[in-house]
C-alpha positions in Angstrom: -81.7 35.2 39.4 -80.9 32.1 37.4 -78.9 29.2 38.8 -75.9 30.0 36.6 -75.8 33.6 37.7 -76.2 32.7 41.3 -73.2 30.4 41.1 -71.1 33.0 39.3 -72.1 35.6 42.0 -71.0 33.2 44.8 -67.7 32.5 43.1 -67.0 36.3 42.8 -67.7 36.7 46.5 -65.4 33.8 47.3 -62.6 35.4 45.3 -62.9 38.7 47.1 -62.9 36.9 50.5 -59.7 35.0 49.6 -57.8 38.1 48.6 -59.0 40.1 51.6 -58.4 37.1 53.9 -54.8 36.7 52.8 -54.0 40.3 53.5 -55.6 40.3 56.9 -53.9 37.0 57.7 -50.5 38.4 57.0 -51.2 41.3 59.3 -52.7 39.3 62.2 -50.0 36.6 62.1 -47.1 39.1 61.9 -45.8 37.7 58.7 -46.0 41.1 57.1 -42.9 42.1 59.0 -40.8 39.9 56.7 -42.1 41.7 53.6 -42.7 45.3 54.4 -40.8 47.9 56.5 -42.6 49.4 59.5 -42.3 53.0 58.4 -44.4 54.6 55.7 -48.0 53.5 54.7 -47.2 50.0 53.3 -48.4 48.0 56.3 -51.5 50.1 57.0 -52.5 50.0 53.4 -52.4 46.1 53.4 -54.8 46.2 56.4 -57.1 48.7 54.7 -57.2 46.8 51.5 -57.9 43.5 53.3 -60.8 45.1 55.2 -62.1 46.8 52.0 -62.2 43.5 50.0 -63.9 41.6 52.8 -66.6 44.3 53.2 -67.2 44.3 49.4 -67.5 40.5 49.4 -70.1 40.6 52.2 -72.0 43.4 50.6 -72.2 41.4 47.3 -73.3 38.4 49.3 -76.1 40.2 51.1 -77.4 41.9 48.0 -77.3 38.8 45.8 -81.1 38.5 45.5 -81.7 42.2 44.9 -83.6 43.0 41.7 -81.4 43.8 38.8 -83.0 47.0 37.6 -83.3 47.1 33.8 -82.5 43.4 33.4 -85.2 41.5 35.3 -88.7 41.9 36.7 -90.6 42.5 33.5 -91.8 40.2 30.7 -90.8 41.0 27.1 -93.2 38.9 25.1 -94.3 40.4 21.7 -97.8 39.1 21.9 -100.9 41.2 22.0 -99.7 44.5 20.4 -102.1 47.3 19.9 -101.0 49.1 16.8 -102.6 52.5 16.5 -102.1 53.6 12.9 -102.8 57.2 12.5 -103.3 58.2 8.9 -104.2 61.9 9.0 -104.7 64.0 5.9 -105.7 61.4 3.3 -109.1 61.8 1.7 -110.8 61.8 5.1 -111.1 58.1 5.4 -109.6 55.5 7.6 -106.9 53.3 6.1 -106.7 49.7 7.3 -103.5 48.1 6.2 -102.5 44.6 5.5 -99.0 44.1 6.9 -96.5 41.5 5.7 -95.6 40.8 9.4 -97.9 38.8 11.5 -99.5 40.6 14.5 -101.4 38.5 16.9 -104.2 40.7 18.2 -106.3 39.5 21.0 -109.9 39.8 20.4 -111.7 42.4 22.4 -108.8 44.8 23.0 -110.4 48.1 23.9 -113.8 46.6 23.0 -113.3 46.5 19.2 -112.0 44.2 16.6 -109.0 44.9 14.4 -109.8 44.2 10.7 -107.2 44.8 8.1 -108.5 45.7 4.6 -106.8 46.2 1.3 -107.2 49.8 0.4 -106.5 51.2 -3.1 -104.8 54.5 -2.5 -104.3 55.3 -6.1 -107.5 57.3 -6.3 -106.2 59.9 -4.1 -103.4 60.6 -6.5 -100.8 60.6 -3.8 -98.5 58.2 -2.1 -99.4 57.2 1.4 -96.4 56.9 3.6 -97.4 55.3 6.9 -95.7 55.9 10.2 -96.4 53.0 12.4 -96.6 54.0 16.0 -96.7 51.0 18.3 -98.4 52.0 21.6 -97.7 49.5 24.4 -100.0 49.5 27.3 -103.3 50.2 25.5 -106.2 48.5 27.2 -104.0 47.5 30.2 -102.7 44.3 28.7 -99.3 42.8 29.5 -96.5 43.1 26.9 -94.3 40.0 27.5 -91.2 40.0 25.3 -89.8 36.6 25.3 -86.1 37.1 24.5 -85.0 33.8 25.8 -81.8 34.0 28.0 -80.5 37.6 28.4 -76.8 38.1 27.7 -76.1 41.0 30.1 -72.3 41.0 30.7 -71.3 41.7 34.3 -67.6 40.9 34.1 -65.2 38.2 32.9 -67.0 35.4 34.8 -70.2 36.1 32.9 -68.7 37.1 29.5 -67.1 33.7 28.8 -68.1 30.1 29.0 -67.4 27.8 31.9 -63.9 26.9 30.5 -62.9 30.6 30.6 -64.5 31.1 34.0 -62.5 28.2 35.5 -59.3 29.5 34.0 -60.0 33.0 35.4 -60.7 31.6 38.9 -57.6 29.6 38.8 -55.5 32.6 38.0 -57.2 34.8 40.6 -57.2 32.3 43.5 -54.7 29.4 43.2 -51.3 31.3 42.9 -52.2 33.7 45.7 -53.3 30.9 48.0 -50.3 28.7 47.3 -47.9 31.7 47.8 -49.5 32.6 51.1 -49.5 29.0 52.5 -46.3 27.5 51.0 -43.8 30.3 50.5 -41.3 30.5 53.4 -40.7 34.0 54.9 -37.0 34.0 53.9 -34.8 33.9 50.9 -33.2 30.7 49.6 -29.3 30.5 49.5 -29.3 30.8 45.7 -31.5 33.9 45.9 -29.1 35.6 48.3 -26.1 34.7 46.2 -27.8 36.0 43.1 -28.4 39.3 44.8 -24.7 40.0 45.1 -23.6 38.3 48.3 -20.0 37.8 47.0 -19.8 41.2 45.2 -19.9 43.7 48.0 -18.8 47.3 47.6 -17.4 48.4 50.9 -16.8 51.9 49.6 -20.5 52.3 49.0 -22.1 55.3 50.7 -25.7 54.9 49.6 -26.9 54.3 53.2 -23.9 55.4 55.1 -25.9 58.1 56.8 -27.9 55.2 58.5 -25.1 52.8 59.3 -21.8 54.6 59.3 -20.3 54.7 62.8 -18.6 58.0 62.1 -21.8 59.7 60.9 -23.7 58.3 64.0 -21.3 60.0 66.4 -23.2 62.2 68.8 -20.6 63.0 71.4 -20.9 66.8 72.1 -18.1 69.0 72.7 -17.2 69.1 76.4 -18.3 72.4 78.0 -15.7 74.5 79.6 -15.5 74.0 83.3 -16.0 76.9 85.7 -12.8 77.8 87.5 -13.0 77.5 91.3 -12.6 80.6 93.4 -9.7 80.4 95.8 -9.2 82.6 98.8 -6.4 82.7 101.4 -8.7 81.0 103.9 -9.0 78.1 101.5 -5.2 77.6 101.4 -3.3 75.3 103.7 -1.4 77.0 106.5 2.0 76.3 105.0 0.9 77.8 101.8 -0.5 80.9 103.5 2.7 81.3 105.4 4.6 81.0 102.2 2.4 83.4 100.3 4.5 86.1 98.7 4.3 89.8 99.6 2.5 92.3 97.5 5.8 93.5 96.2 5.7 92.8 92.6 9.4 92.4 92.5 9.4 89.3 94.8 9.9 86.1 92.9 6.9 83.7 92.9 7.0 80.6 95.0 6.7 77.4 93.0 3.3 75.7 93.5 1.7 78.7 95.0 -1.3 80.4 93.3 -0.7 83.7 91.5 -1.0 86.7 93.7 -4.3 88.6 93.9 -4.6 91.8 92.0 -5.6 93.5 95.2 -5.4 92.4 98.9 -8.4 90.2 99.8 -9.3 89.3 96.2 -9.1 85.8 94.8 -6.2 84.9 92.5 -6.4 85.9 88.9 -8.5 83.1 87.3 -6.9 83.7 83.9 -3.5 82.7 85.3 -4.8 79.7 87.4 -3.9 76.2 86.4 -6.5 74.6 84.1 -8.0 71.2 84.8 -7.3 68.3 82.3 -9.6 68.3 79.3 -12.0 65.4 78.7 -12.1 63.6 75.3 -14.0 65.5 72.7 -15.2 64.8 69.2 -15.0 67.6 66.6 -15.9 65.7 63.5 -13.3 63.0 64.1 -13.9 59.5 65.5 -12.4 58.2 68.7 -12.7 55.2 71.0 -14.7 57.3 73.3 -17.2 58.0 70.4 -17.5 54.3 69.8 -18.2 53.6 73.5 -20.7 56.5 73.6 -22.9 55.2 70.8 -22.4 51.4 70.6 -23.7 49.2 73.4 -21.4 46.6 74.9 -22.1 43.2 76.5 -21.0 42.2 80.0 -17.6 41.1 78.5 -17.1 44.6 77.0 -17.6 43.5 73.4 -19.2 46.0 71.1 -22.6 44.9 69.8 -22.6 45.8 66.1 -24.9 44.9 63.2 -23.4 43.5 60.0 -24.2 46.7 57.9 -22.4 48.8 60.5 -19.3 46.6 60.1 -19.8 46.6 56.3 -19.6 50.4 56.1 -16.4 50.7 58.1 -14.6 49.3 55.0 -14.8 52.7 53.4 -13.8 54.9 56.4 -10.1 54.9 57.3 -10.6 56.9 60.5 -13.2 54.4 61.9 -10.9 51.5 60.9 -8.1 52.9 63.1 -10.4 52.9 66.1 -12.2 49.6 65.4 -9.1 47.5 64.5 -8.4 45.1 67.3 -11.7 45.7 69.1 -13.7 42.7 70.2 -17.3 42.7 68.8 -20.3 40.5 68.8 -22.9 40.3 66.0 -25.8 38.1 64.9 -26.3 37.1 61.3 -26.9 34.3 58.8 -24.1 32.2 57.4 -23.1 30.9 54.0 -19.9 29.4 52.7 -17.2 31.8 51.5 -16.4 31.4 47.8 -13.8 34.2 47.4 -10.3 34.5 48.8 -10.8 31.3 50.7 -8.2 28.9 49.3 -7.4 27.4 52.7 -11.0 26.9 53.7 -10.7 29.0 56.9 -13.5 31.5 56.1 -17.2 31.7 56.0 -19.5 34.7 55.2 -22.1 36.2 57.4 -24.8 38.5 56.1 -28.0 40.4 56.9 -30.7 41.3 54.4 -31.3 45.0 54.1 -34.7 46.2 52.9 -35.2 49.5 51.1 -38.9 49.4 50.2 -40.1 45.8 50.5 -38.7 42.3 50.7 -38.5 42.2 46.9 -35.7 44.8 46.8 -33.8 43.4 49.7 -30.1 42.8 49.2 -27.4 41.2 51.4 -24.8 43.2 53.4 -22.0 40.7 54.2 -18.5 40.4 55.7 -16.2 37.4 55.8 -15.2 35.7 59.1 -12.0 33.9 59.6 -11.5 31.0 62.0 -7.7 30.6 61.5 -8.3 27.0 60.8 -10.8 24.9 58.9 -14.2 26.5 59.1 -16.9 24.5 60.9 -19.8 23.1 59.1 -23.0 25.1 59.4 -26.2 24.5 57.4 -26.7 27.2 54.8 -28.7 30.2 56.1 -28.2 29.2 59.8 -28.4 32.1 62.3 -25.2 32.4 64.3 -23.8 34.6 67.0 -20.2 35.5 66.2 -17.7 36.9 68.7 -14.3 38.0 67.4 -11.7 40.7 66.8 -12.0 43.2 63.9 -9.3 43.5 61.3 -9.0 44.9 57.8 -7.4 43.2 54.7 -6.5 44.8 51.4 -8.0 42.4 48.8 -8.0 43.6 45.2 -9.0 47.3 45.1 -11.0 47.1 48.4 -10.3 47.2 52.1 -12.3 44.3 53.5 -13.6 44.2 57.1 -12.8 40.8 58.5 -13.8 39.2 61.8 -11.2 36.9 63.4 -13.5 34.5 65.2 -12.9 33.5 68.7 -16.4 32.0 69.3 -19.4 31.1 67.1 -22.6 29.4 68.1 -25.9 28.7 66.5 -28.7 31.0 67.7 -32.3 31.9 67.0 -33.4 34.5 64.4 -34.0 38.0 65.8 -37.5 39.5 65.8 -36.9 41.3 62.5 -35.0 38.9 60.3 -34.5 41.8 57.8 -33.0 45.2 58.6 -34.9 48.2 57.4 
């Protein structure tokens, strides 16, 4: 293999290793969690692709010096041809021909000399068309065809000159490397704003099945309690003494159980007082439903995610339950730019991923301090504690958190919600 082809081969191997290495690095370092959701085949496919590219690169490296069949290993020099000219059927004599092209015949091939004579074929009265059959390999001599440098194309790195090769390598390696090393695993403030931070649709139901508190209600209907059996022996003495006679005409005594249908039988359960019923949920939403499905901290504040608060803006029944409740949530913060003439508000949000980080969009709600909002650096993670309220603004009902406490905090394990 020539020096040029060896260098091109090594550059191809390096390109494969860079691509495979970046994919494996994202998996091993955990950075892939900022780009792809955990469900589906996205993350496993990144690992598989990284391993595949690395294996291919190593294979190409190990087989670099293997003979290129059909391209190398033989000499194509056009010296020493043995031209066997077979002229059958013409006057029974041998025709030696003088060719306009120069054939260099080595002396002594097959033990005879090649002499070319001028033959006059007119005496036969026919035209002699000659088929020249070039037989290579006669007499065991080597046919070296000197073609100079072979132009066998093996991809873009070999089909172009060094200028094109360098451009191709730049495109294949540099952008990927810079993106992997320099790109932060988060959106910039402008990117979040451009994705619709200040244009929420609180009546949206596209993912309400995942985040709506009403749809998440799992409180089952309370089973009917078994009625206790009561016998006269279970009754207090005063009650037994006051038990009515079996005469159906006797008036019942207030507070006493109904009479048995027959002497010695327990009271009629159908007429016995029923115990108080526990809270149930039959498609409605109650405070008990909220407590059953949403965790609370030690102060009793409900721990909600921003998308869950977001989706309450389109559900009047949930709003009635959540209004006035104390909640706690963790989110990123940006300045509020709508309905904030007095400067009392900020906006908190979480990025919600559908397929990958590229399609993530912010789910946001405003928070109100009742006074001038504090200064936080854009995109800071904060923990907000406050009371939920709802305001009619324009044609939407906006969920609003009236802040009682806010503090800077660390980002959660999954900065994006899937």
